[in-house]
C-alpha positions as CSV (number, residue, x, y, z in Angstrom):
1,M,215.1,25.9,-49.7
2,H,215.5,22.1,-49.1
3,D,216.4,20.5,-45.9
4,V,219.6,18.6,-47.1
5,S,219.2,16.1,-44.3
6,T,216.0,14.7,-46.1
7,I,217.6,14.2,-49.5
8,P,218.1,10.3,-50.0
9,L,221.7,10.0,-51.0
10,T,223.6,7.0,-52.4
11,R,227.1,6.4,-51.0
12,T,229.9,5.0,-53.0
13,R,233.2,4.1,-51.5
14,I,236.2,4.1,-53.7
15,S,239.7,2.9,-52.8
16,F,242.8,3.7,-54.6
17,E,246.4,3.2,-53.7
18,G,245.5,2.7,-50.1
19,K,243.3,5.9,-49.8
20,H,239.6,5.8,-49.5
21,F,237.2,8.3,-51.0
22,T,233.4,8.5,-50.6
23,E,230.9,9.9,-53.3
24,F,227.6,11.0,-52.5
25,S,224.7,11.3,-55.1
26,S,221.0,11.6,-55.4
27,A,218.7,12.0,-58.3
28,S,219.2,15.8,-58.1
29,V,222.6,16.3,-56.4
30,S,226.1,15.0,-56.4
31,F,229.1,15.7,-54.4
32,T,232.3,14.8,-56.3
33,D,235.6,14.6,-54.4
34,Y,237.7,16.5,-57.0
35,R,240.9,14.5,-55.8
36,L,239.4,11.6,-57.5
37,L,239.1,13.6,-60.8
38,R,243.0,14.4,-60.4
39,I,243.6,10.7,-59.9
40,L,241.7,9.8,-63.1
41,Q,244.0,12.2,-64.9
42,R,246.8,10.2,-63.7
43,L,245.3,6.9,-64.9
44,F,244.1,8.1,-68.3
45,I,245.4,10.2,-71.0
46,Y,242.7,12.9,-71.3
47,R,241.4,14.7,-74.3
48,N,239.8,18.0,-73.2
49,P,240.1,17.5,-69.3
50,E,237.7,20.4,-68.3
51,A,234.8,18.8,-70.3
52,I,235.6,15.4,-69.0
53,D,235.7,16.7,-65.4
54,S,232.5,18.6,-65.9
55,F,230.7,15.5,-67.3
56,L,232.0,13.3,-64.4
57,S,231.0,15.8,-61.7
58,T,227.4,15.2,-62.8
59,K,227.8,11.4,-62.9
60,P,230.0,10.4,-59.9
61,A,229.1,6.7,-60.1
62,L,231.2,6.6,-63.3
63,I,234.2,7.6,-61.4
64,S,234.5,4.3,-59.5
65,L,233.9,2.4,-62.8
66,L,236.7,4.2,-64.5
67,V,239.1,3.4,-61.6
68,D,238.1,-0.2,-62.0
69,I,238.6,-0.1,-65.7
70,S,242.2,1.4,-65.2
71,Q,243.0,-1.5,-62.8
72,K,241.4,-4.2,-64.9
73,L,242.6,-3.4,-68.4
74,P,246.3,-4.1,-67.7
75,E,245.2,-7.8,-67.3
76,F,244.3,-7.9,-71.0
77,F,246.6,-5.0,-72.3
78,P,249.8,-4.7,-70.3
79,S,251.8,-1.5,-70.4
80,V,249.0,0.5,-72.1
81,Q,247.8,3.8,-70.8
82,P,244.2,4.2,-71.9
83,R,242.8,7.5,-73.2
84,L,239.6,9.0,-72.1
85,V,237.6,10.9,-74.7
86,L,234.3,12.7,-74.3
87,R,231.9,12.1,-77.3
88,R,228.3,13.1,-78.2
89,D,225.9,10.5,-79.6
90,D,223.2,11.1,-82.3
91,E,220.7,12.2,-79.6
92,N,223.1,14.8,-78.5
93,A,224.0,13.0,-75.2
94,N,227.4,12.8,-73.9
95,Y,229.3,9.6,-73.2
96,L,233.0,8.6,-72.5
97,V,235.2,6.3,-74.7
98,V,238.0,4.5,-73.0
99,Q,240.4,4.0,-75.9
100,V,242.9,1.3,-75.6
101,P,245.8,2.2,-77.8
102,T,247.8,-0.7,-79.4
103,T,250.2,-1.4,-82.2
104,E,249.6,-5.1,-82.2
105,P,248.3,-7.0,-85.3
106,V,244.6,-6.5,-85.5
107,D,243.6,-10.1,-85.0
108,N,245.8,-10.2,-81.7
109,A,244.2,-6.9,-80.4
110,L,240.6,-8.0,-81.3
111,G,241.4,-11.4,-79.5
112,R,242.6,-9.6,-76.4
113,M,239.5,-7.2,-76.4
114,Q,237.1,-10.2,-76.9
115,R,238.7,-11.9,-73.8
116,C,238.3,-8.6,-71.9
117,D,234.7,-8.5,-72.8
118,D,234.0,-12.1,-72.0
119,E,236.0,-12.3,-68.8
120,W,235.1,-9.0,-67.4
121,W,233.6,-5.9,-69.3
122,L,230.3,-7.4,-70.4
123,D,229.4,-8.1,-66.7
124,A,230.9,-4.7,-65.6
125,M,229.4,-2.5,-68.3
126,S,225.9,-2.3,-66.7
127,A,227.4,0.0,-64.2
128,A,228.2,2.4,-67.2
129,N,224.5,3.0,-67.9
130,G,225.4,3.6,-71.5
131,K,227.8,6.4,-70.6
132,V,231.1,4.6,-71.0
133,V,232.4,2.5,-73.8
134,V,235.8,0.7,-74.0
135,D,237.2,0.3,-77.4
136,L,240.5,-0.4,-79.2
137,A,242.5,2.5,-80.8
138,L,244.5,0.7,-83.4
139,E,247.5,2.6,-84.2
């Protein structure tokens, strides 16, 4: 049995709608506040919520990134509720896709996404560690 007090923990503080949450994680352990997972279900349209919650409970740092994404996307895509989809890559590793649904003409939507990339996402995506992708969903 391990003495929990000796496990080096990383603490992440997340603020949302005036409430504060703290995530604790280490290389081998994470403590996810499940209230945060419920908040994400309000911010995104989920595809397969159980699988997404399970994935996020093993990668709590992504939760704060997803909250940031939900707060930043409206600057580039007003009135859009993004979708959150769990995918598997060629190496059988899971990752999340934040789909931004739009019915805009393709050139307009691509221009907005390019602006989002240039002004914010390219700097922020390092926190995703290859586990979150933001992409357009042309409809």
